[in-house]
C-alpha positions in Angstrom: 118.5 2.7 -7.1 115.0 0.2 -7.6 115.8 1.0 -12.1 118.8 -0.5 -11.6 118.1 -3.5 -10.2 115.1 -4.0 -12.6 117.7 -3.6 -15.3 119.6 -6.2 -14.0 116.6 -8.5 -13.2 115.7 -7.8 -17.2 119.4 -8.9 -18.4 119.0 -11.9 -16.4 115.5 -12.6 -18.0 116.9 -12.0 -21.0 119.3 -14.5 -20.5 117.5 -17.4 -19.2 114.9 -16.8 -22.2 117.6 -17.9 -24.7 117.4 -21.5 -25.8 120.9 -22.4 -25.7 120.4 -25.7 -24.4 118.9 -28.7 -25.5 116.7 -29.6 -23.2 115.5 -26.0 -23.2 114.6 -26.3 -27.0 110.9 -28.2 -26.3 109.9 -25.1 -24.2 108.5 -23.0 -27.1 107.7 -19.4 -26.5 107.2 -19.6 -22.6 110.6 -18.2 -21.5 110.3 -15.5 -23.9 106.5 -14.4 -23.4 107.1 -14.4 -19.9 109.6 -12.1 -20.4 107.5 -10.0 -22.7 104.6 -9.8 -20.1 107.4 -8.5 -17.7 108.5 -5.8 -19.9 105.4 -4.3 -20.7 104.6 -4.2 -17.3 107.1 -2.5 -16.5 107.2 0.0 -19.5 103.2 0.7 -18.6 104.7 1.5 -14.6 107.6 3.4 -15.8 105.3 5.8 -18.2 102.6 6.2 -15.0 105.4 7.1 -13.1 104.9 4.1 -10.6 108.7 3.2 -10.8 
């Protein structure tokens, strides 16, 4: 159950990090960098067996 919720959140973050709107093109690497950190933390937690 928790892994399904985490999967949905990661997919929503992927869609949100995509610079499709003109005002978000100036944000640079911030959205995708934040998403990368979240994915790395989730992978480490999965490997440790916490999640």
